[in-house]
C-alpha positions as CSV (number, residue, x, y, z in Angstrom):
1,X,195.6,-0.9,116.5
2,X,192.1,-0.7,118.1
3,X,192.0,-3.5,120.7
4,X,188.3,-2.9,121.3
5,X,187.4,-3.5,117.7
6,X,189.7,-6.5,117.6
7,X,188.1,-8.1,120.7
8,X,184.6,-7.3,119.4
9,X,185.5,-8.9,116.0
10,X,186.9,-12.0,117.6
11,X,183.8,-12.3,119.8
12,X,181.6,-12.2,116.7
13,X,183.5,-15.3,115.2
14,X,183.2,-17.0,118.6
15,X,179.6,-16.3,119.0
16,X,179.0,-17.6,115.4
17,X,180.9,-20.9,116.1
18,X,179.1,-21.6,119.3
19,X,175.8,-20.7,117.7
20,X,176.1,-23.1,114.8
21,X,177.7,-26.0,116.8
22,X,175.3,-25.8,119.6
23,X,172.3,-25.3,117.3
24,X,173.2,-28.4,115.4
25,X,173.7,-30.3,118.6
26,X,170.8,-29.1,120.7
27,X,168.1,-28.3,118.1
28,X,168.7,-30.0,114.8
29,X,170.5,-33.3,115.7
30,X,167.3,-35.3,116.2
31,X,165.5,-33.7,113.2
32,X,167.4,-35.2,110.2
33,X,167.3,-38.5,108.6
34,X,170.5,-40.6,108.8
35,X,173.0,-39.5,106.3
36,X,171.4,-36.2,105.5
37,X,172.7,-32.7,106.3
38,X,169.6,-30.7,106.1
39,X,166.9,-31.6,108.8
40,X,163.5,-32.7,107.6
41,X,161.9,-34.7,110.4
42,X,159.0,-32.6,111.9
43,X,156.2,-33.0,114.4
44,X,153.0,-31.0,114.9
45,X,152.1,-28.2,112.6
46,X,155.6,-27.5,111.3
47,X,156.2,-28.6,107.8
48,X,159.5,-29.9,106.4
49,X,160.1,-26.9,104.3
50,X,159.6,-24.7,107.3
51,X,162.2,-26.7,109.2
52,X,164.6,-26.4,106.3
53,X,164.3,-22.7,106.1
54,X,164.8,-22.4,110.0
55,X,168.0,-24.5,109.7
56,X,169.2,-22.4,106.7
57,X,168.4,-19.1,108.6
58,X,170.1,-20.4,111.7
59,X,173.4,-20.8,109.8
60,X,172.9,-17.6,107.7
61,X,173.0,-15.8,111.1
62,X,176.4,-17.3,111.8
63,X,177.7,-16.3,108.4
64,X,176.6,-12.8,108.8
65,X,178.2,-12.6,112.3
66,X,181.4,-13.7,110.8
67,X,181.1,-11.0,108.2
68,X,180.7,-8.4,110.8
69,X,183.6,-10.0,112.7
70,X,185.9,-9.9,109.7
71,X,185.0,-6.2,109.0
72,X,185.8,-5.3,112.7
73,X,189.0,-7.1,112.7
74,X,190.1,-5.5,109.4
75,X,189.4,-2.0,110.7
76,X,191.1,-2.8,114.0
77,X,194.4,-3.1,112.2
78,X,193.9,-0.6,109.4
79,X,191.8,2.1,110.9
80,X,194.3,4.9,110.0
81,X,194.5,4.1,106.3
82,X,190.9,3.6,105.7
83,X,188.2,6.3,105.2
84,X,187.3,7.3,108.7
85,X,183.9,8.8,107.8
86,X,183.0,5.4,106.2
87,X,184.4,3.5,109.2
88,X,182.5,5.7,111.6
89,X,179.2,5.0,109.8
90,X,179.8,1.2,109.6
91,X,180.7,1.0,113.2
92,X,177.7,3.1,114.3
93,X,175.3,0.8,112.3
94,X,177.1,-2.2,113.7
95,X,176.5,-0.9,117.3
96,X,172.8,-0.4,116.4
97,X,172.6,-3.9,114.9
98,X,174.2,-5.5,118.0
99,X,172.0,-3.6,120.4
100,X,168.9,-4.8,118.4
101,X,170.1,-8.4,118.4
102,X,170.8,-8.2,122.0
103,X,167.3,-6.9,122.7
104,X,165.6,-9.6,120.6
105,X,167.5,-12.4,122.1
106,X,166.9,-11.0,125.7
107,X,163.1,-10.5,125.1
108,X,162.6,-13.7,123.0
109,X,164.3,-15.9,125.5
110,X,163.3,-14.0,128.7
111,X,167.0,-13.6,129.4
112,X,167.7,-17.3,129.5
113,X,170.0,-17.4,126.4
114,X,173.4,-16.0,126.9
115,X,173.6,-14.6,123.4
116,X,172.0,-11.4,124.4
117,X,174.9,-10.5,126.7
118,X,177.6,-11.2,124.1
119,X,175.8,-9.0,121.6
120,X,175.6,-6.3,124.2
121,X,179.4,-6.7,125.2
122,X,180.3,-6.4,121.5
123,X,178.1,-3.2,121.2
124,X,179.8,-1.8,124.3
125,X,183.3,-2.6,123.0
126,X,182.5,-0.8,119.7
127,X,181.2,2.3,121.7
128,X,184.3,2.5,123.8
129,X,186.6,1.9,120.7
130,X,184.8,4.5,118.6
Protein backbone atom coordinates (compact mmCIF):
# COMPACT_ATOMS: atom_id res chain seq x y z
CA UNK A 1 0.00 0.00 0.00
CA UNK A 2 1.20 3.52 -0.85
CA UNK A 3 0.39 5.61 2.25
CA UNK A 4 1.18 8.89 0.46
CA UNK A 5 -1.41 8.23 -2.24
CA UNK A 6 -3.92 7.11 0.39
CA UNK A 7 -3.50 10.29 2.44
CA UNK A 8 -3.63 12.44 -0.71
CA UNK A 9 -6.85 10.69 -1.78
CA UNK A 10 -8.46 11.16 1.62
CA UNK A 11 -7.44 14.83 1.55
CA UNK A 12 -9.22 15.19 -1.81
CA UNK A 13 -12.44 13.93 -0.22
CA UNK A 14 -12.06 16.15 2.85
CA UNK A 15 -11.26 19.19 0.73
CA UNK A 16 -14.32 18.56 -1.46
CA UNK A 17 -16.62 18.14 1.51
CA UNK A 18 -15.36 21.28 3.24
CA UNK A 19 -15.53 23.16 -0.07
CA UNK A 20 -19.19 22.33 -0.66
CA UNK A 21 -20.38 22.73 2.94
CA UNK A 22 -18.61 26.04 3.53
CA UNK A 23 -19.61 27.31 0.09
CA UNK A 24 -23.25 26.62 0.83
CA UNK A 25 -23.00 28.26 4.24
CA UNK A 26 -20.78 31.26 3.49
CA UNK A 27 -21.64 32.07 -0.12
CA UNK A 28 -24.96 30.63 -1.26
CA UNK A 29 -27.06 30.54 1.94
CA UNK A 30 -28.55 34.02 1.53
CA UNK A 31 -28.90 33.76 -2.23
CA UNK A 32 -31.82 31.35 -2.51
CA UNK A 33 -35.54 31.67 -2.06
CA UNK A 34 -37.10 29.72 0.79
CA UNK A 35 -37.60 26.08 -0.09
CA UNK A 36 -35.31 26.07 -3.14
CA UNK A 37 -32.02 24.28 -3.62
CA UNK A 38 -30.49 26.37 -6.38
CA UNK A 39 -29.78 30.01 -5.50
CA UNK A 40 -31.38 32.71 -7.67
CA UNK A 41 -31.33 35.91 -5.58
CA UNK A 42 -28.90 38.33 -7.18
CA UNK A 43 -27.74 41.91 -6.69
CA UNK A 44 -25.98 44.24 -9.10
CA UNK A 45 -25.00 43.16 -12.60
CA UNK A 46 -25.08 39.44 -11.88
CA UNK A 47 -28.07 37.63 -13.42
CA UNK A 48 -29.94 34.67 -11.97
CA UNK A 49 -28.63 32.33 -14.65
CA UNK A 50 -25.06 33.41 -13.84
CA UNK A 51 -25.56 32.67 -10.16
CA UNK A 52 -27.03 29.26 -10.99
CA UNK A 53 -24.02 28.27 -13.12
CA UNK A 54 -21.61 29.55 -10.46
CA UNK A 55 -23.43 27.37 -7.90
CA UNK A 56 -23.38 24.35 -10.22
CA UNK A 57 -19.71 24.86 -11.05
CA UNK A 58 -18.92 25.21 -7.35
CA UNK A 59 -20.26 21.72 -6.71
CA UNK A 60 -18.82 20.22 -9.91
CA UNK A 61 -15.38 21.08 -8.50
CA UNK A 62 -16.24 19.01 -5.43
CA UNK A 63 -17.38 16.04 -7.51
CA UNK A 64 -14.23 16.14 -9.65
CA UNK A 65 -12.10 16.37 -6.50
CA UNK A 66 -13.84 13.27 -5.19
CA UNK A 67 -13.16 11.53 -8.51
CA UNK A 68 -9.45 12.25 -8.13
CA UNK A 69 -9.61 11.11 -4.50
CA UNK A 70 -11.26 7.82 -5.47
CA UNK A 71 -8.62 7.25 -8.14
CA UNK A 72 -5.79 7.89 -5.68
CA UNK A 73 -7.27 5.67 -2.97
CA UNK A 74 -7.79 2.85 -5.47
CA UNK A 75 -4.22 2.92 -6.71
CA UNK A 76 -2.88 3.27 -3.16
CA UNK A 77 -4.17 -0.26 -2.48
CA UNK A 78 -3.82 -1.91 -5.90
CA UNK A 79 -0.69 -0.27 -7.29
CA UNK A 80 1.09 -3.58 -7.87
CA UNK A 81 -1.65 -5.16 -9.99
CA UNK A 82 -2.54 -2.16 -12.12
CA UNK A 83 -0.68 -1.00 -15.23
CA UNK A 84 2.27 0.91 -13.77
CA UNK A 85 2.83 3.03 -16.89
CA UNK A 86 -0.82 4.14 -16.87
CA UNK A 87 -0.70 4.89 -13.15
CA UNK A 88 2.50 6.88 -13.62
CA UNK A 89 0.88 9.06 -16.26
CA UNK A 90 -2.32 9.56 -14.26
CA UNK A 91 -0.40 10.46 -11.11
CA UNK A 92 1.83 12.87 -13.02
CA UNK A 93 -1.16 14.68 -14.53
CA UNK A 94 -2.86 14.72 -11.14
CA UNK A 95 0.26 16.38 -9.71
CA UNK A 96 0.12 19.00 -12.47
CA UNK A 97 -3.59 19.60 -11.85
CA UNK A 98 -3.05 19.99 -8.10
CA UNK A 99 -0.17 22.43 -8.60
CA UNK A 100 -2.23 24.47 -11.09
CA UNK A 101 -5.20 24.47 -8.71
CA UNK A 102 -2.95 25.56 -5.86
CA UNK A 103 -1.57 28.38 -8.00
CA UNK A 104 -5.01 29.65 -9.08
CA UNK A 105 -6.39 29.64 -5.53
CA UNK A 106 -3.21 31.27 -4.18
CA UNK A 107 -3.20 34.03 -6.79
CA UNK A 108 -6.99 34.44 -6.93
CA UNK A 109 -7.34 34.89 -3.17
CA UNK A 110 -3.94 36.51 -2.51
CA UNK A 111 -3.13 33.56 -0.24
CA UNK A 112 -6.11 34.18 2.05
CA UNK A 113 -7.99 30.97 1.18
CA UNK A 114 -6.42 27.82 2.69
CA UNK A 115 -7.40 25.64 -0.26
CA UNK A 116 -4.15 26.48 -2.07
CA UNK A 117 -2.16 24.85 0.71
CA UNK A 118 -4.23 21.64 0.65
CA UNK A 119 -3.80 21.37 -3.14
CA UNK A 120 -0.06 21.85 -2.71
CA UNK A 121 0.15 19.23 0.07
CA UNK A 122 -1.71 16.74 -2.14
CA UNK A 123 0.77 17.41 -4.99
CA UNK A 124 3.75 16.99 -2.66
CA UNK A 125 2.40 13.73 -1.25
CA UNK A 126 1.95 12.41 -4.79
CA UNK A 127 5.50 13.43 -5.71
CA UNK A 128 6.89 11.66 -2.63
CA UNK A 129 4.76 8.56 -3.25
CA UNK A 130 5.64 8.36 -6.93
